[in-house]
C-alpha positions in Angstrom: 15.8 8.1 -9.2 15.9 6.1 -12.5 18.2 3.3 -13.6 20.8 4.0 -16.2 20.4 7.8 -15.7 22.9 10.4 -16.8 25.4 12.0 -14.6 25.8 13.7 -12.2 24.2 11.6 -9.6 20.8 13.1 -9.0 17.2 12.5 -8.1 14.0 14.1 -9.5 11.3 15.8 -7.6 8.2 15.7 -9.7 4.8 17.6 -9.1 1.9 18.2 -11.3 3.2 21.7 -11.9 7.1 21.3 -12.0 9.9 18.8 -12.2 13.3 19.6 -11.0 16.6 17.5 -10.7 18.6 17.7 -7.5 22.4 16.7 -7.5 23.2 14.3 -4.5 26.4 16.3 -4.1 25.3 19.6 -2.5 21.6 19.1 -3.0 21.4 21.9 -5.6 18.8 22.2 -8.4 20.7 21.1 -11.6 17.8 21.3 -14.0 14.1 22.6 -13.9 12.6 25.3 -11.8 10.6 25.4 -8.6 10.1 27.8 -5.8 12.2 26.9 -2.8 9.0 26.4 -0.7 7.8 23.8 -3.3 10.9 21.5 -2.8 11.8 22.3 0.9 10.3 19.1 2.3 12.0 17.0 -0.1 15.4 18.7 0.4 15.1 18.3 4.2 14.3 14.5 3.6 17.3 14.1 1.1 19.5 15.7 3.8 18.7 13.1 6.3 18.9 10.3 3.8 22.0 11.3 1.7 23.8 8.0 2.4 20.8 5.9 1.3 20.4 8.0 -1.8 24.1 7.6 -2.7 23.8 3.7 -2.4 20.6 3.6 -4.4 22.2 5.7 -7.2 25.1 3.4 -7.2 22.9 0.2 -7.4 20.6 1.6 -10.1 23.5 3.0 -12.2 26.1 0.4 -12.2 28.3 0.5 -15.2 30.1 -2.4 -16.9 
């Protein structure tokens, strides 16, 4: 995640061969391309840590 990033709330999965953006709501790819097997482990982690991801997004992207 990056501070002051654009909506919708998301996180990045970065590799030497790809970068994808994953929406926090639904854990769907919203930008970039990667084979499902390439991002499976990160998506499993995100499922288990969804609440923490949402809290971190809110902290990093406070407006006002």
